[in-house]
VOKOL-797889 format. One record per atom (N, C-alpha, C, O): residue number from 1; residue in three letters; atom name; x negated, y, z negated. Coordinates in pm, 1 decimal. Layout:
<pts>
(NUM "ALA" "CA" (X Y Z))
...
</pts>
This chain:
<pts>
(1 "MET" "N" (16355.4 -5817.0 5591.8))
(1 "MET" "CA" (16424.0 -5715.6 5515.3))
(1 "MET" "C" (16322.0 -5616.4 5463.7))
(1 "MET" "O" (16205.9 -5651.8 5442.9))
(2 "LYS" "N" (16363.3 -5494.0 5443.0))
(2 "LYS" "CA" (16273.7 -5389.9 5392.7))
(2 "LYS" "C" (16299.3 -5368.7 5244.1))
(2 "LYS" "O" (16412.4 -5347.4 5200.4))
(3 "ILE" "N" (16189.4 -5375.2 5167.5))
(3 "ILE" "CA" (16195.3 -5348.5 5024.3))
(3 "ILE" "C" (16083.9 -5249.8 4990.1))
(3 "ILE" "O" (16003.5 -5213.0 5075.7))
(4 "VAL" "N" (16080.5 -5208.1 4864.9))
(4 "VAL" "CA" (15969.5 -5128.9 4813.5))
(4 "VAL" "C" (15904.0 -5213.6 4705.2))
(4 "VAL" "O" (15966.7 -5245.2 4604.1))
(5 "LEU" "N" (15777.8 -5250.2 4726.2))
(5 "LEU" "CA" (15704.5 -5335.1 4632.5))
(5 "LEU" "C" (15595.0 -5252.9 4567.1))
(5 "LEU" "O" (15502.5 -5205.8 4633.4))
(6 "ASN" "N" (15606.6 -5236.4 4437.2))
(6 "ASN" "CA" (15509.8 -5156.5 4360.3))
(6 "ASN" "C" (15487.5 -5019.3 4423.6))
(6 "ASN" "O" (15374.7 -4970.9 4431.9))
(7 "GLY" "N" (15597.1 -4957.8 4468.1))
(7 "GLY" "CA" (15591.8 -4821.7 4520.7))
(7 "GLY" "C" (15559.9 -4809.2 4668.6))
(7 "GLY" "O" (15559.9 -4698.5 4722.4))
(8 "ALA" "N" (15532.3 -4921.6 4735.9))
(8 "ALA" "CA" (15496.4 -4917.1 4878.6))
(8 "ALA" "C" (15601.8 -4989.2 4962.3))
(8 "ALA" "O" (15641.2 -5101.0 4929.2))
(9 "PRO" "N" (15647.5 -4926.1 5070.0))
(9 "PRO" "CA" (15743.7 -4993.0 5158.0))
(9 "PRO" "C" (15682.0 -5119.5 5218.3))
(9 "PRO" "O" (15563.2 -5123.4 5250.4))
(10 "ARG" "N" (15765.0 -5222.0 5232.7))
(10 "ARG" "CA" (15713.2 -5348.3 5284.7))
(10 "ARG" "C" (15825.1 -5425.3 5353.8))
(10 "ARG" "O" (15939.2 -5426.7 5307.5))
(11 "GLU" "N" (15791.2 -5488.2 5463.3))
(11 "GLU" "CA" (15883.9 -5576.1 5535.5))
(11 "GLU" "C" (15853.3 -5719.2 5492.4))
(11 "GLU" "O" (15739.0 -5763.7 5503.0))
(12 "VAL" "N" (15954.5 -5792.1 5443.7))
(12 "VAL" "CA" (15933.3 -5928.3 5394.8))
(12 "VAL" "C" (16038.1 -6022.4 5452.5))
(12 "VAL" "O" (16144.4 -5979.7 5497.7))
(13 "ARG" "N" (16005.5 -6152.2 5450.0))
(13 "ARG" "CA" (16099.5 -6255.5 5493.5))
(13 "ARG" "C" (16172.4 -6318.0 5376.0))
(13 "ARG" "O" (16276.3 -6381.2 5394.5))
(14 "ALA" "N" (16119.9 -6301.5 5255.8))
(14 "ALA" "CA" (16174.8 -6363.6 5135.1))
(14 "ALA" "C" (16319.3 -6319.2 5110.6))
(14 "ALA" "O" (16357.7 -6206.5 5141.8))
(15 "THR" "N" (16397.7 -6410.9 5054.2))
(15 "THR" "CA" (16535.6 -6377.7 5017.3))
(15 "THR" "C" (16557.6 -6383.1 4866.5))
(15 "THR" "O" (16657.7 -6331.8 4816.2))
(16 "THR" "N" (16462.9 -6446.0 4793.2))
(16 "THR" "CA" (16471.0 -6448.9 4647.2))
(16 "THR" "C" (16342.5 -6391.9 4589.2))
(16 "THR" "O" (16242.2 -6377.2 4659.1))
(17 "LEU" "N" (16347.0 -6360.4 4461.9))
(17 "LEU" "CA" (16229.5 -6304.6 4395.8))
(17 "LEU" "C" (16114.7 -6405.5 4392.8))
(17 "LEU" "O" (15998.8 -6367.3 4408.9))
(18 "THR" "N" (16145.1 -6532.5 4372.5))
(18 "THR" "CA" (16041.0 -6635.7 4374.4))
(18 "THR" "C" (15972.8 -6642.3 4510.7))
(18 "THR" "O" (15850.2 -6649.3 4519.6))
(19 "GLU" "N" (16052.9 -6640.1 4616.0))
(19 "GLU" "CA" (15996.5 -6643.1 4751.7))
(19 "GLU" "C" (15910.2 -6520.3 4777.3))
(19 "GLU" "O" (15806.2 -6530.2 4842.4))
(20 "LEU" "N" (15951.7 -6405.9 4727.3))
(20 "LEU" "CA" (15873.4 -6282.6 4745.1))
(20 "LEU" "C" (15737.2 -6294.8 4678.3))
(20 "LEU" "O" (15635.6 -6257.9 4737.3))
(21 "LEU" "N" (15734.1 -6345.8 4556.5))
(21 "LEU" "CA" (15606.8 -6360.7 4486.1))
(21 "LEU" "C" (15513.1 -6454.0 4563.3))
(21 "LEU" "O" (15393.6 -6427.1 4574.7))
(22 "GLU" "N" (15567.8 -6563.1 4615.9))
(22 "GLU" "CA" (15486.2 -6656.3 4694.4))
(22 "GLU" "C" (15437.4 -6590.7 4823.2))
(22 "GLU" "O" (15320.2 -6603.2 4858.8))
(23 "GLU" "N" (15527.0 -6520.9 4893.0))
(23 "GLU" "CA" (15491.4 -6456.6 5019.3))
(23 "GLU" "C" (15382.4 -6351.2 5001.3))
(23 "GLU" "O" (15296.9 -6333.5 5088.2))
(24 "CYS" "N" (15386.2 -6282.0 4888.7))
(24 "CYS" "CA" (15290.4 -6173.3 4865.1))
(24 "CYS" "C" (15166.0 -6219.0 4790.1))
(24 "CYS" "O" (15079.2 -6137.5 4758.9))
(25 "GLY" "N" (15156.2 -6349.1 4760.8))
(25 "GLY" "CA" (15034.3 -6404.0 4702.2))
(25 "GLY" "C" (15019.9 -6388.3 4552.3))
(25 "GLY" "O" (14909.3 -6398.4 4499.4))
(26 "TYR" "N" (15130.1 -6363.9 4483.1))
(26 "TYR" "CA" (15122.9 -6354.7 4336.6))
(26 "TYR" "C" (15126.3 -6494.6 4278.2))
(26 "TYR" "O" (15207.3 -6578.2 4318.4))
(27 "SER" "N" (15037.8 -6518.9 4183.5))
(27 "SER" "CA" (15036.9 -6647.1 4114.0))
(27 "SER" "C" (15005.3 -6621.2 3967.6))
(27 "SER" "O" (14958.6 -6513.4 3930.7))
(28 "GLY" "N" (15031.2 -6720.2 3885.9))
(28 "GLY" "CA" (15006.4 -6703.5 3743.7))
(28 "GLY" "C" (15117.7 -6623.8 3677.7))
(28 "GLY" "O" (15229.0 -6613.4 3729.3))
(29 "ARG" "N" (15084.7 -6568.6 3563.3))
(29 "ARG" "CA" (15185.6 -6497.4 3483.6))
(29 "ARG" "C" (15197.1 -6352.7 3529.5))
(29 "ARG" "O" (15098.9 -6278.6 3531.6))
(30 "VAL" "N" (15317.5 -6314.3 3565.9))
(30 "VAL" "CA" (15346.9 -6176.3 3603.0))
(30 "VAL" "C" (15481.5 -6138.7 3543.5))
(30 "VAL" "O" (15563.9 -6225.2 3513.5))
(31 "ALA" "N" (15502.7 -6010.1 3527.1))
(31 "ALA" "CA" (15633.0 -5957.2 3486.6))
(31 "ALA" "C" (15697.4 -5896.9 3610.2))
(31 "ALA" "O" (15629.1 -5838.0 3694.0))
(32 "THR" "N" (15829.8 -5911.8 3621.7))
(32 "THR" "CA" (15899.2 -5862.2 3739.7))
(32 "THR" "C" (16020.8 -5778.7 3701.3))
(32 "THR" "O" (16087.5 -5804.0 3601.0))
(33 "ALA" "N" (16047.2 -5678.4 3784.3))
(33 "ALA" "CA" (16167.8 -5597.1 3769.6))
(33 "ALA" "C" (16219.9 -5566.4 3909.7))
(33 "ALA" "O" (16142.1 -5546.2 4003.0))
(34 "VAL" "N" (16351.6 -5563.1 3923.1))
(34 "VAL" "CA" (16415.3 -5527.2 4049.0))
(34 "VAL" "C" (16511.1 -5412.2 4019.2))
(34 "VAL" "O" (16600.6 -5423.6 3935.5))
(35 "ASN" "N" (16490.1 -5301.9 4089.5))
(35 "ASN" "CA" (16571.1 -5181.9 4068.4))
(35 "ASN" "C" (16572.5 -5140.3 3921.0))
(35 "ASN" "O" (16675.5 -5101.4 3865.9))
(36 "GLU" "N" (16454.3 -5150.0 3859.5))
(36 "GLU" "CA" (16427.9 -5108.9 3721.7))
(36 "GLU" "C" (16490.5 -5199.4 3616.6))
(36 "GLU" "O" (16493.5 -5163.7 3498.8))
(37 "ASP" "N" (16541.0 -5317.0 3657.3))
(37 "ASP" "CA" (16593.9 -5415.0 3562.7))
(37 "ASP" "C" (16499.0 -5533.5 3554.9))
(37 "ASP" "O" (16467.0 -5595.0 3656.6))
(38 "PHE" "N" (16453.5 -5566.0 3432.5))
(38 "PHE" "CA" (16364.2 -5679.5 3410.4))
(38 "PHE" "C" (16429.9 -5808.4 3458.3))
(38 "PHE" "O" (16547.9 -5832.3 3432.3))
(39 "VAL" "N" (16352.6 -5891.5 3528.5))
(39 "VAL" "CA" (16400.7 -6023.4 3572.2))
(39 "VAL" "C" (16309.0 -6128.2 3510.2))
(39 "VAL" "O" (16192.5 -6137.8 3548.8))
(40 "PRO" "N" (16359.0 -6207.1 3414.7))
(40 "PRO" "CA" (16274.6 -6309.5 3352.7))
(40 "PRO" "C" (16236.9 -6418.5 3452.2))
(40 "PRO" "O" (16307.1 -6440.7 3550.8))
(41 "SER" "N" (16126.9 -6485.3 3426.0))
(41 "SER" "CA" (16076.9 -6587.7 3518.4))
(41 "SER" "C" (16179.9 -6697.7 3541.8))
(41 "SER" "O" (16184.0 -6755.8 3650.3))
(42 "SER" "N" (16262.1 -6727.0 3443.4))
(42 "SER" "CA" (16361.0 -6834.2 3457.6))
(42 "SER" "C" (16472.0 -6799.9 3557.5))
(42 "SER" "O" (16543.8 -6889.0 3602.9))
(43 "LEU" "N" (16486.5 -6672.1 3591.8))
(43 "LEU" "CA" (16592.4 -6630.1 3684.0))
(43 "LEU" "C" (16541.1 -6589.6 3822.1))
(43 "LEU" "O" (16621.0 -6555.5 3909.3))
(44 "ARG" "N" (16411.2 -6592.6 3843.4))
(44 "ARG" "CA" (16354.0 -6547.0 3971.4))
(44 "ARG" "C" (16399.1 -6632.5 4089.2))
(44 "ARG" "O" (16418.1 -6580.5 4199.2))
(45 "LEU" "N" (16416.2 -6761.5 4068.1))
(45 "LEU" "CA" (16455.2 -6852.1 4175.5))
(45 "LEU" "C" (16594.8 -6819.7 4229.0))
(45 "LEU" "O" (16621.4 -6838.5 4347.7))
(46 "VAL" "N" (16682.8 -6771.9 4143.5))
(46 "VAL" "CA" (16820.9 -6744.0 4184.6))
(46 "VAL" "C" (16847.4 -6595.4 4206.8))
(46 "VAL" "O" (16956.7 -6557.5 4248.9))
(47 "HIS" "N" (16748.2 -6511.1 4178.6))
(47 "HIS" "CA" (16768.2 -6366.9 4197.2))
(47 "HIS" "C" (16752.1 -6331.4 4345.0))
(47 "HIS" "O" (16641.3 -6331.0 4398.5))
(48 "LYS" "N" (16863.9 -6301.9 4409.1))
(48 "LYS" "CA" (16864.0 -6267.4 4551.6))
(48 "LYS" "C" (16817.9 -6123.3 4571.4))
(48 "LYS" "O" (16854.8 -6034.0 4495.1))
(49 "LEU" "N" (16737.8 -6102.3 4673.5))
(49 "LEU" "CA" (16692.7 -5968.5 4709.3))
(49 "LEU" "C" (16785.5 -5909.4 4814.3))
(49 "LEU" "O" (16845.4 -5981.9 4893.8))
(50 "ALA" "N" (16796.6 -5777.1 4813.7))
(50 "ALA" "CA" (16877.0 -5706.6 4912.3))
(50 "ALA" "C" (16791.3 -5600.1 4979.2))
(50 "ALA" "O" (16695.3 -5549.9 4920.7))
(51 "ASP" "N" (16827.0 -5566.9 5101.5))
(51 "ASP" "CA" (16756.0 -5462.7 5174.3))
(51 "ASP" "C" (16751.8 -5335.4 5090.3))
(51 "ASP" "O" (16854.4 -5290.2 5039.4))
(52 "GLY" "N" (16632.6 -5277.9 5076.1))
(52 "GLY" "CA" (16616.3 -5154.4 5000.8))
(52 "GLY" "C" (16584.9 -5172.4 4853.1))
(52 "GLY" "O" (16562.8 -5073.5 4783.2))
(53 "ASP" "N" (16582.3 -5296.9 4803.3))
(53 "ASP" "CA" (16549.2 -5319.1 4662.3))
(53 "ASP" "C" (16411.4 -5262.7 4629.2))
(53 "ASP" "O" (16320.7 -5263.1 4712.3))
(54 "ARG" "N" (16398.0 -5214.5 4506.7))
(54 "ARG" "CA" (16270.0 -5167.1 4454.5))
(54 "ARG" "C" (16218.9 -5272.3 4355.6))
(54 "ARG" "O" (16278.0 -5293.0 4249.6))
(55 "VAL" "N" (16109.5 -5337.6 4391.4))
(55 "VAL" "CA" (16055.2 -5447.3 4311.7))
(55 "VAL" "C" (15921.8 -5404.0 4251.4))
(55 "VAL" "O" (15835.4 -5349.4 4319.9))
(56 "GLU" "N" (15907.6 -5429.6 4122.6))
(56 "GLU" "CA" (15780.9 -5404.3 4053.1))
(56 "GLU" "C" (15728.0 -5537.3 4002.3))
(56 "GLU" "O" (15801.4 -5615.3 3941.6))
(57 "VAL" "N" (15599.7 -5562.9 4027.7))
(57 "VAL" "CA" (15532.6 -5683.2 3979.1))
(57 "VAL" "C" (15410.0 -5637.8 3902.9))
(57 "VAL" "O" (15325.5 -5566.0 3956.4))
(58 "VAL" "N" (15400.5 -5680.0 3777.0))
(58 "VAL" "CA" (15289.3 -5637.9 3691.4))
(58 "VAL" "C" (15218.8 -5762.1 3640.0))
(58 "VAL" "O" (15281.5 -5851.3 3582.8))
(59 "ALA" "N" (15088.1 -5767.2 3660.6))
(59 "ALA" "CA" (15006.7 -5878.3 3612.5))
(59 "ALA" "C" (14923.3 -5830.3 3494.1))
(59 "ALA" "O" (14874.5 -5717.2 3494.8))
(60 "PRO" "N" (14906.4 -5915.0 3392.3))
(60 "PRO" "CA" (14823.6 -5875.3 3278.4))
(60 "PRO" "C" (14679.2 -5857.2 3320.3))
(60 "PRO" "O" (14629.1 -5928.4 3407.4))
(61 "MET" "N" (14612.8 -5761.5 3257.7))
(61 "MET" "CA" (14471.6 -5733.0 3288.2))
(61 "MET" "C" (14389.6 -5745.8 3160.8))
(61 "MET" "O" (14437.6 -5716.5 3051.2))
(62 "GLN" "N" (14267.7 -5789.0 3176.2))
(62 "GLN" "CA" (14177.4 -5795.2 3062.1))
(62 "GLN" "C" (14083.5 -5676.7 3066.9))
(62 "GLN" "O" (14060.8 -5616.8 3172.0))
(63 "GLY" "N" (14030.9 -5644.9 2953.7))
(63 "GLY" "CA" (13937.0 -5533.6 2947.4))
(63 "GLY" "C" (13963.3 -5452.2 2823.2))
(63 "GLY" "O" (14047.3 -5486.6 2740.0))
(64 "GLY" "N" (13891.1 -5345.6 2812.7))
(64 "GLY" "CA" (13913.6 -5269.1 2691.3))
(64 "GLY" "C" (13869.9 -5130.6 2699.2))
(64 "GLY" "O" (13883.8 -5055.8 2602.4))
</pts>
């Protein structure tokens, strides 16, 4: 399926948000949104992705 991940078009096999994070190599604590709606970590396993979804994944950064 084709989605937009952090502003870049991408072809993925994942069908849920959890599968997408695993497929794209995200680990640890991240914040997620699909089509500009926040998706809490507790709902990622059941959040189904659809062709054309816009997914944002943000990881905390250290520094100052």
